[in-house]
C-alpha positions as CSV (number, residue, x, y, z in Angstrom):
1,M,36.5,1.4,8.7
2,V,39.1,0.8,5.9
3,L,38.0,-1.2,3.2
4,P,40.6,-3.0,1.1
5,L,40.8,-1.6,-2.3
6,V,39.8,-4.8,-3.4
7,D,36.2,-3.8,-2.7
8,E,36.0,-0.3,-3.6
9,Y,33.7,-1.4,-6.3
10,K,30.8,-3.5,-4.5
11,P,27.5,-2.1,-3.4
12,K,27.3,-1.3,0.4
13,C,23.9,-1.0,2.7
14,Y,24.3,2.6,4.2
15,L,22.2,1.1,7.1
16,C,24.1,-2.0,8.4
17,H,27.1,-1.6,5.9
18,K,27.4,-5.0,4.8
19,G,29.0,-4.9,0.9
20,F,27.3,-7.4,-1.7
21,E,28.5,-8.9,-5.1
22,S,26.0,-7.0,-7.4
23,I,23.4,-4.4,-6.9
24,E,20.1,-6.8,-7.1
25,K,21.4,-9.0,-4.4
26,L,22.2,-5.3,-2.1
27,R,18.3,-4.8,-2.9
28,D,16.7,-8.1,-1.7
29,H,19.2,-7.5,1.0
30,Q,17.2,-4.3,1.8
31,N,13.9,-5.6,1.1
32,T,14.4,-8.2,3.6
33,A,16.6,-7.1,6.5
34,H,15.5,-3.8,6.4
35,K,11.6,-3.6,5.3
36,D,10.5,-1.6,7.8
37,H,12.9,1.1,7.5
38,F,12.3,1.5,4.0
39,E,8.0,1.1,4.4
40,S,8.4,3.7,7.4
41,H,10.6,6.5,5.3
42,E,8.1,5.8,2.7
43,K,5.1,7.0,3.9
44,Q,7.0,10.4,5.5
45,I,8.3,11.4,1.2
46,T,6.2,13.8,-0.1
47,R,6.6,16.1,-3.2
48,E,5.1,19.5,-2.3
49,P,7.5,22.7,-2.2
50,A,8.8,23.7,0.9
51,P,8.2,27.1,3.0
52,G,9.9,29.9,1.0
53,D,10.3,27.8,-1.6
54,V,10.6,30.6,-5.3
55,T,8.8,29.3,-8.3
56,V,10.2,31.6,-11.9
57,F,7.9,32.3,-14.8
């Protein structure tokens, strides 16, 4: 899909590729239309070192 140059600065949803006028409207869209996607991926996020990571002192 090729967007016209006029729409390049507008934020776009990476799940459904729909463009929005502002980042606030994009956040509202993602919190309503794709709520289940974000909730399921939020549980999978862990902040621990991966196997093989080396700590340098």
